[in-house]
C-alpha positions as CSV (number, residue, x, y, z in Angstrom):
1,X,-2.3,-108.4,-54.8
2,X,1.0,-106.6,-54.1
3,X,0.5,-103.7,-55.4
4,X,-2.5,-102.6,-54.2
5,X,-0.9,-102.8,-50.6
6,X,1.8,-100.5,-52.1
7,X,-1.0,-98.2,-53.2
8,X,-2.5,-98.2,-49.6
9,X,0.5,-97.7,-48.3
10,X,1.4,-94.5,-49.9
11,X,-2.2,-92.9,-49.6
12,X,-1.4,-93.7,-45.7
13,X,2.0,-91.7,-46.3
14,X,0.2,-89.2,-47.7
15,X,-1.9,-88.1,-45.0
16,X,0.5,-88.4,-42.4
17,X,2.9,-85.5,-44.2
18,X,-0.1,-83.8,-44.8
19,X,-0.8,-84.1,-41.0
20,X,2.8,-83.1,-39.9
21,X,2.7,-80.3,-42.9
22,X,-0.7,-78.7,-40.9
23,X,0.2,-79.3,-37.2
24,X,3.4,-77.1,-38.3
25,X,1.4,-74.5,-39.4
26,X,-1.1,-74.0,-36.7
27,X,2.1,-73.9,-34.3
28,X,3.9,-71.4,-36.5
29,X,0.6,-69.1,-36.4
30,X,-0.5,-69.2,-32.8
31,X,1.4,-66.1,-31.5
32,X,-0.4,-65.1,-28.2
33,X,-1.9,-61.1,-29.0
34,X,-0.6,-58.7,-27.0
35,X,3.0,-60.0,-26.7
36,X,5.7,-57.2,-26.9
37,X,6.6,-56.2,-30.1
38,X,9.6,-53.8,-28.6
39,X,10.4,-50.9,-25.7
40,X,7.5,-48.5,-26.3
41,X,8.6,-45.0,-27.5
42,X,9.6,-42.1,-25.0
43,X,6.6,-40.0,-23.3
44,X,6.8,-36.7,-25.2
45,X,7.1,-33.7,-23.4
46,X,7.8,-30.2,-23.9
47,X,10.7,-27.6,-22.7
48,X,11.4,-23.8,-21.7
49,X,15.0,-22.4,-21.0
50,X,15.0,-19.9,-18.2
51,X,14.5,-16.5,-19.6
52,X,17.3,-13.9,-17.7
53,X,15.2,-11.1,-16.1
54,X,16.4,-7.8,-14.8
55,X,14.5,-7.8,-11.2
56,X,14.3,-5.8,-7.8
57,X,13.9,-7.9,-5.0
58,X,10.9,-6.4,-2.9
59,X,9.0,-7.7,0.5
60,X,4.9,-7.4,0.4
61,X,3.4,-6.0,3.8
62,X,-0.2,-5.3,4.3
63,X,-1.2,-1.9,5.6
64,X,-4.0,0.8,5.7
65,X,-4.2,4.5,4.0
66,X,-4.9,7.4,6.4
67,X,-5.5,11.2,5.9
68,X,-2.7,13.1,6.0
69,X,-4.8,15.8,8.1
70,X,-7.7,14.8,10.3
71,X,-9.4,18.0,12.0
72,X,-13.2,17.1,14.3
73,X,-14.5,20.3,13.8
74,X,-15.9,22.1,16.8
75,X,-17.3,25.4,17.8
76,X,-15.0,27.5,20.1
77,X,-18.1,29.4,21.8
78,X,-21.5,27.8,23.1
79,X,-24.5,28.8,21.6
80,X,-27.5,27.6,19.6
81,X,-27.0,26.0,16.0
82,X,-29.0,28.5,13.6
83,X,-27.4,27.1,10.0
84,X,-25.3,24.5,8.4
85,X,-23.8,25.4,5.2
86,X,-22.5,22.3,3.3
87,X,-24.1,19.4,1.7
88,X,-22.6,16.0,3.8
89,X,-19.9,14.5,1.8
90,X,-18.8,17.8,-0.3
91,X,-15.9,19.2,-0.8
92,X,-15.2,22.4,1.4
93,X,-12.3,25.2,0.9
94,X,-10.3,26.3,3.5
95,X,-12.1,29.4,5.3
96,X,-15.5,28.2,3.8
97,X,-18.3,28.6,6.7
98,X,-19.4,25.6,7.8
99,X,-22.2,26.8,10.9
100,X,-23.9,29.8,12.0
101,X,-24.2,30.2,15.8
102,X,-26.5,32.8,16.5
103,X,-24.3,35.7,17.5
104,X,-26.8,38.0,19.0
105,X,-25.5,38.0,22.4
106,X,-21.9,38.3,21.0
107,X,-22.7,41.1,19.1
108,X,-24.4,43.1,22.5
109,X,-21.1,42.7,24.1
110,X,-19.5,43.3,21.5
111,X,-21.3,46.7,21.7
112,X,-20.7,47.0,25.0
113,X,-17.0,46.6,24.8
114,X,-16.9,49.4,22.4
115,X,-18.6,51.7,24.2
116,X,-15.7,50.6,27.1
117,X,-13.2,51.3,24.7
118,X,-14.2,55.0,24.3
119,X,-15.1,55.7,27.4
120,X,-11.8,54.7,28.3
121,X,-10.2,56.8,25.2
122,X,-12.3,60.3,26.1
123,X,-10.5,59.5,30.1
124,X,-7.0,58.8,28.9
125,X,-7.5,62.1,26.7
126,X,-8.6,64.3,29.4
127,X,-6.0,62.6,32.1
128,X,-3.1,63.4,29.5
129,X,-4.0,67.3,29.0
130,X,-4.0,67.4,32.7
131,X,-0.6,65.4,33.0
132,X,0.8,67.9,30.3
133,X,-0.4,71.3,32.4
134,X,1.2,69.7,35.5
135,X,4.3,69.4,34.2
136,X,4.5,73.0,33.2
137,X,3.1,74.1,36.8
138,X,5.6,72.0,38.9
139,X,8.0,73.8,37.0
140,X,7.4,76.9,38.0
141,X,6.9,75.3,41.4
142,X,2.8,76.5,41.2
143,X,2.2,72.9,42.1
144,X,3.4,70.5,44.6
145,X,5.9,67.2,43.6
146,X,3.1,65.5,45.5
147,X,0.1,66.7,43.1
148,X,2.5,66.6,39.9
149,X,2.8,62.3,40.8
150,X,-0.7,61.9,41.4
151,X,-1.6,63.6,38.0
152,X,1.2,61.1,35.9
153,X,0.2,58.2,38.1
154,X,-3.7,59.0,37.2
155,X,-2.6,59.2,33.6
156,X,-0.4,56.0,33.7
157,X,-4.1,54.2,35.1
158,X,-5.9,55.4,32.5
159,X,-3.6,54.2,30.1
160,X,-3.9,50.7,31.4
161,X,-8.0,50.6,32.0
162,X,-8.2,51.8,27.9
163,X,-5.7,48.8,26.8
164,X,-7.8,46.2,29.1
165,X,-10.9,47.6,27.7
166,X,-9.7,47.1,24.4
167,X,-8.4,43.6,25.0
168,X,-12.1,42.6,26.1
169,X,-13.5,44.2,23.1
170,X,-11.0,42.2,20.9
171,X,-12.6,38.8,22.9
172,X,-16.0,40.2,22.3
173,X,-15.0,40.9,18.3
174,X,-13.9,37.3,18.8
175,X,-16.2,35.5,20.0
176,X,-18.8,36.9,17.0
177,X,-16.5,35.8,14.4
178,X,-16.3,32.2,16.0
179,X,-20.1,31.9,15.9
180,X,-19.6,31.5,12.3
181,X,-17.6,28.0,12.6
182,X,-15.3,27.9,9.3
183,X,-13.3,25.3,7.7
184,X,-9.6,24.8,9.0
185,X,-8.0,22.8,6.3
186,X,-9.3,22.2,2.7
187,X,-11.1,18.9,2.2
188,X,-13.4,16.6,1.8
189,X,-16.1,17.1,5.1
190,X,-18.3,14.3,6.4
191,X,-21.9,14.2,7.9
192,X,-23.2,17.3,10.1
193,X,-23.5,15.7,13.5
194,X,-25.7,18.4,14.6
195,X,-29.1,19.7,13.2
196,X,-30.0,23.7,13.7
197,X,-31.7,24.4,17.1
198,X,-29.5,22.5,19.6
199,X,-27.2,23.6,21.5
200,X,-23.5,23.8,21.0
201,X,-20.8,23.2,23.7
202,X,-17.9,25.5,23.0
203,X,-14.4,23.2,22.7
204,X,-16.7,20.3,23.9
205,X,-19.8,19.4,20.9
206,X,-18.2,17.6,17.3
207,X,-20.0,19.1,14.8
208,X,-18.2,17.5,11.4
209,X,-15.1,16.0,10.7
210,X,-12.9,17.1,7.7
211,X,-10.2,15.3,6.1
212,X,-7.4,15.7,3.3
213,X,-7.4,13.1,0.1
214,X,-4.3,14.4,-1.5
215,X,-1.9,13.0,-0.6
216,X,-2.4,10.5,1.4
217,X,-0.7,8.3,3.7
218,X,-0.1,4.3,3.8
219,X,0.5,2.6,7.4
220,X,2.3,-0.7,7.2
221,X,4.7,-2.8,9.6
222,X,8.2,-4.2,8.4
223,X,9.0,-7.1,10.5
224,X,12.1,-7.7,12.4
225,X,14.0,-10.4,9.7
226,X,13.6,-7.4,6.9
227,X,14.2,-4.2,9.2
228,X,17.5,-6.0,10.1
229,X,18.3,-7.0,6.2
230,X,17.5,-3.4,5.3
231,X,20.0,-2.1,7.7
232,X,22.8,-4.3,6.8
233,X,22.4,-3.2,3.0
234,X,22.0,0.5,4.3
235,X,25.5,-0.1,6.2
236,X,27.2,-1.7,3.1
237,X,25.6,1.0,0.7
238,X,23.6,-1.2,-1.5
239,X,20.3,0.9,-0.8
240,X,19.5,4.2,0.3
241,X,17.9,4.9,3.6
242,X,14.9,4.7,4.8
243,X,13.4,7.8,4.1
244,X,12.7,9.1,0.4
245,X,13.1,5.5,-0.7
246,X,10.5,4.3,-3.3
247,X,7.2,2.0,-2.5
248,X,4.3,1.2,-4.6
249,X,0.7,1.0,-3.3
250,X,-1.9,-1.5,-4.3
251,X,-6.0,-1.8,-3.5
252,X,-7.4,-5.4,-2.4
253,X,-9.1,-5.8,-6.1
254,X,-6.2,-3.9,-8.0
255,X,-3.2,-6.1,-9.9
256,X,0.0,-5.4,-9.8
257,X,0.8,-2.0,-7.4
258,X,-0.1,1.1,-9.6
259,X,0.6,3.7,-7.0
260,X,3.8,4.8,-6.3
261,X,5.2,6.6,-3.1
262,X,8.1,7.8,-1.1
263,X,8.5,6.1,2.5
264,X,8.4,9.7,4.8
265,X,8.1,8.4,8.2
266,X,10.0,5.6,10.2
267,X,9.1,5.0,13.8
268,X,11.9,4.8,16.4
269,X,11.1,1.8,18.0
270,X,10.2,-1.7,17.4
271,X,6.7,-3.0,19.2
272,X,7.6,-5.4,21.5
273,X,4.3,-7.3,20.6
274,X,4.1,-7.9,17.4
275,X,7.9,-7.8,16.6
276,X,7.3,-4.8,13.8
277,X,8.4,-1.4,13.3
278,X,6.2,1.2,11.8
279,X,6.5,2.2,8.4
280,X,4.6,5.5,6.3
281,X,4.5,6.2,2.7
282,X,3.0,9.1,1.2
283,X,1.3,8.9,-2.2
284,X,-0.7,11.0,-4.5
285,X,-4.5,10.7,-5.1
286,X,-5.2,13.4,-7.4
287,X,-7.6,11.1,-8.8
288,X,-9.0,10.3,-5.3
289,X,-9.2,6.7,-5.7
290,X,-7.6,6.3,-2.4
291,X,-9.7,7.1,0.7
292,X,-9.1,6.9,4.6
293,X,-9.2,3.2,6.2
294,X,-8.5,1.4,3.0
295,X,-7.1,-1.6,3.3
296,X,-3.8,-1.8,1.3
297,X,-1.0,-4.0,0.0
298,X,2.4,-2.5,0.1
299,X,5.4,-3.3,-2.2
300,X,8.9,-2.1,-0.6
301,X,12.0,-2.9,-2.5
302,X,15.2,-4.1,-1.5
303,X,18.5,-3.9,-3.2
304,X,19.2,-3.0,-6.5
305,X,18.3,-4.1,-9.9
306,X,19.7,-7.3,-10.8
307,X,19.8,-10.7,-13.0
308,X,18.2,-13.7,-12.1
309,X,16.3,-16.3,-14.1
310,X,12.8,-16.7,-14.7
311,X,10.7,-20.1,-15.1
312,X,7.1,-20.7,-15.8
313,X,4.9,-21.4,-12.4
314,X,3.6,-24.8,-14.6
315,X,6.9,-26.0,-14.4
316,X,7.3,-26.3,-10.7
317,X,6.7,-29.4,-8.8
318,X,6.9,-30.0,-4.8
319,X,8.6,-32.6,-3.2
320,X,8.1,-33.0,0.7
321,X,8.2,-29.0,0.6
322,X,11.2,-28.6,-1.5
323,X,10.8,-27.2,-5.0
324,X,12.2,-29.0,-7.9
325,X,11.9,-29.2,-11.7
326,X,12.3,-31.8,-14.5
327,X,15.3,-30.7,-17.0
328,X,16.7,-32.6,-20.2
329,X,19.9,-33.6,-20.2
330,X,21.9,-34.1,-23.4
331,X,21.1,-37.9,-23.1
332,X,17.3,-37.2,-23.9
333,X,16.8,-38.1,-20.1
334,X,14.5,-36.4,-17.6
335,X,16.7,-35.2,-14.5
336,X,15.6,-34.3,-10.8
337,X,16.7,-30.8,-10.1
338,X,16.2,-29.1,-6.4
339,X,15.6,-25.5,-7.0
340,X,15.1,-22.3,-4.3
341,X,12.4,-20.8,-6.3
342,X,12.1,-16.8,-5.7
343,X,9.1,-14.5,-6.4
344,X,6.4,-14.8,-8.4
345,X,6.6,-12.7,-11.6
346,X,4.5,-11.3,-14.3
347,X,2.9,-13.7,-17.3
348,X,2.5,-16.5,-14.4
349,X,6.4,-17.1,-13.9
350,X,8.7,-17.1,-11.0
351,X,11.8,-16.0,-10.2
352,X,14.9,-19.1,-9.9
353,X,17.3,-18.0,-7.2
354,X,19.2,-21.3,-7.7
355,X,19.8,-24.5,-9.4
356,X,19.4,-23.7,-13.2
357,X,21.2,-21.9,-15.8
358,X,19.9,-20.7,-18.3
359,X,21.0,-23.1,-21.2
360,X,19.2,-25.7,-19.2
361,X,15.8,-27.7,-20.9
362,X,13.0,-27.2,-17.9
363,X,10.2,-29.5,-18.9
364,X,7.1,-27.4,-18.6
365,X,4.3,-29.0,-20.5
366,X,3.7,-33.1,-20.3
367,X,5.2,-33.5,-16.6
368,X,2.9,-36.2,-15.8
369,X,4.2,-38.4,-18.3
370,X,7.4,-38.2,-16.6
371,X,7.6,-41.2,-13.8
372,X,11.2,-41.1,-12.8
373,X,14.7,-39.5,-12.7
374,X,16.5,-40.8,-15.9
375,X,13.7,-42.0,-17.7
376,X,14.1,-40.9,-21.4
377,X,11.8,-38.4,-23.5
378,X,10.8,-37.2,-26.3
379,X,11.5,-33.6,-25.8
380,X,10.2,-31.1,-28.1
381,X,11.0,-26.9,-27.5
382,X,7.9,-25.1,-26.8
383,X,7.9,-21.7,-28.2
384,X,7.0,-18.6,-24.7
385,X,4.2,-16.4,-25.3
386,X,4.3,-13.0,-24.9
387,X,4.5,-12.2,-21.3
388,X,2.9,-9.0,-20.1
389,X,5.7,-6.3,-19.1
390,X,5.5,-5.6,-15.5
391,X,3.6,-2.4,-14.7
392,X,5.2,1.5,-13.8
393,X,8.6,-0.5,-14.2
394,X,7.7,-2.9,-11.3
395,X,9.2,-6.1,-10.3
396,X,8.2,-9.4,-8.4
397,X,9.1,-9.4,-4.5
398,X,11.5,-11.3,-3.0
């Protein structure tokens, strides 16, 4: 009986120990899922170092082109238009006959004036002979002084009449010549504005327009702030005077500024309405790409070339109008760094005027992963692709 009871107690004790052991195992394996296993790894970002470049400061302006010479062709005489000798929009050399006006009235008048000249010449010859004979006769007292003076005055009047007849004939000859309207300059013609058969009024009826295309002018207005900056640099001897300064031009659909030129005119007073001063550049146009009246962009260099740092445009952020970048420090932490951003540079880059050094590691990729200044990052260097060189040796504006 005691033995059976002892066995029962041992069995119950064994069950208790198993239960205790099983409970311990359950508690040890009941770790909640998703519990932190430790700090997460720092986000991966890519950086690039600012590149030193030799640049020249520029200012960009808008303007328009104008022909160096523009002439509205008109007739010097009145008459009916007989012939047009050009196609609309054609090129014409100086002296080319463009229009012909009925010259028959002028030719008839010329013939009349030429006859009067011949008549006057014969009259002068006759009076000259009378005058020469009178000189001999007055010496021998064959005629009186009064008679001699009459011969002399008649001869002088005949000479004057010959001059008048000659001038009248020359004017008639001009009218005959002017009946052919010639191109006063070489250039490109517009359309004809009068058809044959219409009456042309001297110095009044416009016939066509002719303009020169090579070279061509580009006009643009410089604001007062930039103008004063230029004048200060001229005073300091850092740049040349306004005239003959280099300038470049671009059309609305062109990248860069492929048309070089020089400044050849600066107006003498600032427009008080706009606060600007009118500048003019002259540009070669042998390929006839430029035409008068085009909208243009003009780039004006300011100062001498100097070294500056350039970073990718993608690295620049804006905070309430202030430009900043994330820079990786020696502890591999992203630090907020304010910069003064300059002008755009070829290759989607931008000039940095201040705030960075050439050895700084500027984050250019993975910016969205940077949440605060001082945040640890896993920084890797981004090898820059070859950027296109500035066209025609140009640099960005400042």
